[in-house]
C-alpha positions in Angstrom: 89.2 81.0 82.7 92.6 81.3 80.9 93.7 77.7 80.5 97.3 78.4 81.7 96.0 80.3 84.8 93.3 77.9 85.9 95.8 75.6 87.6 97.2 78.6 89.5 93.8 79.5 90.8 93.1 75.9 91.7 96.4 75.6 93.6 95.8 78.7 95.7 92.2 77.8 96.3 93.3 74.5 97.8 95.1 76.6 100.4 92.7 79.4 101.0 89.4 77.5 101.1 86.2 79.1 99.9 87.8 82.4 98.8 87.9 82.0 95.0 86.7 85.5 94.3 89.4 87.1 96.5 92.0 84.8 94.9 90.9 85.9 91.4 91.3 89.6 92.4 94.8 88.9 93.9 95.8 87.2 90.6 94.3 90.1 88.6 96.4 92.5 90.6 99.6 90.6 90.0 98.8 90.2 86.2 98.2 93.9 85.9 101.5 94.7 87.6 99.8 96.3 90.6 100.1 96.0 94.3 97.7 94.3 96.7 96.3 95.5 100.0 94.5 93.0 102.2 92.5 94.4 105.2 91.1 92.1 107.8 91.2 90.8 111.3 94.3 88.8 112.4 94.1 85.1 111.6 91.9 85.3 108.4 94.5 83.9 106.1 96.2 87.1 104.8 99.7 85.7 105.2 98.7 82.3 103.9 97.5 83.9 100.6 100.7 85.9 100.3 102.9 82.7 100.7 100.7 80.8 98.2 100.9 83.5 95.6 104.7 83.6 95.8 105.1 79.9 95.8 102.8 79.1 93.0 104.6 81.6 90.7 108.1 80.4 91.8 109.1 83.9 92.9 111.5 85.2 95.5 109.7 86.1 98.7 110.5 88.3 101.7 108.3 89.1 104.6 108.6 92.3 106.6 106.9 92.6 109.9 105.8 96.2 110.4 106.0 97.4 114.0 106.1 100.8 115.7 109.9 100.7 116.0 110.6 99.7 112.3 113.0 102.1 110.5 113.1 102.8 106.8 116.6 101.2 106.6 115.0 98.0 107.9 113.0 97.9 104.7 115.3 99.5 102.0 118.7 98.6 103.3 121.6 100.6 104.6 125.0 101.9 103.6 127.8 100.4 105.8 131.4 101.5 106.0 133.8 98.8 104.9 137.3 99.3 106.4 140.3 99.2 104.2 141.9 95.9 103.5 145.5 95.1 103.1 146.9 97.1 100.2 143.9 99.4 100.0 144.4 103.1 100.7 141.0 103.7 102.3 137.8 102.0 103.1 134.6 102.2 101.1 130.9 102.5 101.8 128.9 99.5 100.6 125.1 99.4 100.2 123.5 96.3 101.7 120.1 95.7 100.2 117.1 95.3 102.4 114.2 92.9 102.1 112.3 95.1 99.7 114.7 93.8 97.0 112.6 90.7 96.4 110.1 89.8 93.7 107.2 89.4 96.2 107.3 91.5 99.4 104.8 91.0 102.2 104.4 94.1 104.3 102.7 92.4 107.2 100.5 94.7 109.3 101.7 97.7 107.4 99.6 100.1 109.5 101.3 99.2 112.7 104.4 101.1 111.6 104.8 104.8 111.8 104.2 107.0 108.7 107.9 107.5 108.3 108.5 103.8 107.8 105.3 103.4 105.7 106.6 106.1 103.3 109.8 104.0 102.6 107.7 102.0 100.2 106.3 104.9 98.2 109.1 105.2 95.6 109.6 101.4 95.4 105.9 100.7 94.7 105.5 103.5 92.1 108.8 103.6 90.3 110.2 100.1 91.0 113.4 101.6 92.3 115.1 102.6 95.6 117.2 105.8 95.9 119.9 105.7 98.6 122.8 108.1 99.1 122.5 109.6 95.6 122.4 106.2 93.9 119.3 104.6 92.3 118.9 100.8 92.6 116.5 99.0 90.3 114.1 96.5 92.0 113.5 93.0 90.6 111.1 92.3 87.8 108.4 91.3 88.5 108.0 93.3 91.7 104.8 92.7 93.7 104.0 94.2 97.1 101.3 92.6 99.2 100.4 94.6 102.3 98.2 93.4 105.1 96.6 95.8 107.6 94.3 95.4 110.6 91.2 97.4 110.9 92.0 101.0 112.1 89.7 100.5 115.1 92.3 98.1 116.5 94.9 99.3 119.0 98.3 100.4 117.9 97.5 101.2 114.2 98.4 104.2 112.1 96.0 105.2 109.3 97.6 104.8 105.9 97.8 108.2 104.1 96.0 108.7 100.8 99.3 108.7 98.9 100.1 105.3 100.2 96.7 103.9 99.6 96.8 105.1 96.0 99.8 102.9 95.3 97.7 99.8 95.8 95.8 98.7 92.7 93.4 96.5 94.5 92.1 96.2 98.1 90.4 93.1 99.3 88.9 91.6 102.5 89.0 87.9 103.1 86.3 87.7 105.8 85.3 84.7 107.8 85.4 81.3 106.0 82.2 79.5 104.9 81.1 76.8 107.5 82.1 74.0 105.2 85.6 75.4 104.6 86.0 76.1 108.3 85.1 72.5 109.1 87.8 71.3 106.8 90.3 73.7 108.6 89.2 72.3 111.9 89.6 68.7 110.6 93.1 69.5 109.4 92.2 68.7 105.8 93.4 71.9 104.1 96.7 72.1 102.2 99.4 74.1 104.0 101.1 76.9 102.1 104.4 75.0 102.3 103.1 72.3 100.0 102.2 74.7 97.2 104.5 74.0 94.3 105.3 76.3 91.4 102.8 76.2 88.5 104.4 79.1 86.5 107.9 80.4 86.4 109.1 84.0 86.3 109.4 84.3 82.5 105.9 82.8 82.0 104.4 85.3 84.4 106.1 88.2 82.6 104.6 87.0 79.3 101.2 87.0 80.9 101.8 90.5 82.3 102.8 91.7 78.8 99.7 90.1 77.3 97.5 91.9 79.8 98.9 95.2 78.7 97.8 94.4 75.1 94.2 93.5 76.1 91.9 95.7 73.9 89.6 98.3 75.3 87.1 99.7 72.7 86.1 103.4 72.5 82.7 102.5 73.9 84.4 100.8 76.9 86.6 103.8 77.5 83.6 106.0 77.4 82.0 103.9 80.1 85.1 104.1 82.2 85.3 107.8 81.8 81.7 108.2 82.9 82.5 106.2 86.1 85.5 108.4 86.8 83.5 111.6 86.3 80.7 110.2 88.5 83.2 109.8 91.4 84.1 113.5 91.0 80.6 114.7 91.1 79.4 112.9 94.2 78.0 114.9 97.1 80.1 114.3 100.2 83.2 113.3 98.2 85.7 116.2 98.2 88.0 114.5 95.6 87.1 111.9 93.0 89.3 109.5 91.2 92.6 110.9 90.0 94.0 110.1 86.6 96.1 107.4 88.2 93.0 106.0 89.8 91.3 105.9 86.4 94.2 104.1 84.9 94.2 101.6 87.8 90.5 100.9 87.1 91.2 100.2 83.4 94.3 98.1 84.0 92.5 96.0 86.6 89.7 95.4 84.2 92.2 94.3 81.6 93.7 91.9 84.1 90.3 90.5 85.0 89.4 90.0 81.3 92.7 88.2 80.6 92.3 86.0 83.6 88.9 84.9 82.2 90.4 84.1 78.8 89.4 87.2 76.8 91.6 89.6 74.8 89.2 92.5 75.2 87.5 94.3 78.1 83.7 94.1 78.7 81.7 96.4 80.9 81.2 93.3 83.2 85.0 93.3 83.7 85.0 96.9 84.8 82.1 96.3 87.2 83.8 93.2 88.7 86.9 95.2 89.8 85.3 98.6 90.4 84.7 98.2 94.2 88.1 96.7 95.0 89.9 99.4 92.9 87.9 102.5 93.8 86.8 102.0 97.4 90.1 102.8 99.1 90.6 105.8 96.8 87.3 107.7 97.6 87.5 109.4 101.0 84.2 111.0 102.0 84.0 114.4 103.8 83.3 112.4 106.9 86.8 110.9 106.7 85.8 107.3 105.9 85.8 105.0 102.9 82.3 104.0 102.0 81.7 100.8 100.0 78.0 101.4 99.7 78.7 104.8 98.0 81.0 103.1 95.4 78.2 100.6 94.7 75.7 103.4 94.2 78.0 105.1 91.7 78.4 101.9 89.7 74.6 101.3 89.8 73.8 104.9 88.6 76.2 105.0 85.7 74.6 103.3 82.7 76.3 101.2 80.2 75.5 102.7 76.8 
């Protein structure tokens, strides 16, 4: 582990008991300047992880509860008319920023909002900006969206479109806790997210993010990544393989994973560690579902040369 990031992992792991692998993937996503999607049943610790990530990095945090009546303006903000004051000839329109203008934004239960409201995040997540009434507003740096969603089989959910899913670098599932961890929860011995104190600050995080971008990927490693990308495009039952943006996401996540583990170069093991969380939600089968077993088969069949 990177010596400066090990305390970050330990601090979050004290909150989210028994989920070190998922915490590593969440940190990898943040280091690689991506966005994180967490899919699981209610009450699994999705919001707890989000709070802990923001607190441990000392970042500004806003939570948006997505519901069926949520409007884009509730996310982005709105332009409001300001009447004229004394001595002023006429009133003006003032843009009031919404909760998306924060360094860490939790889009809680994102798939409970309508597609119109979901799409309000598309520009923000891709271009780190918001366009409103002909004016473009830059979002904070760093800018990290964590979205949680309930399984689509649950009532009152709207399936996220492919364009929205593609904005998320990594998708994870927390799952049920291990029996020992759940016993600690029942005994009340876990650390609440409110007690997580900052381990890094904003400038330190940005330096780590810049360092991740400089992690080396050899020609042989890039060949391996390209073979994986091509394999997704040649699979029977998969109409569309990874896009160029999906291929870049795989490489960037592998760089973040390598850096988190204290290396300045990417190994095939790094690519394999992030392949399923990066690729699964991007490969839609002809049956209209996302198949984790298929992604595992692709990875197993592509040899490391």
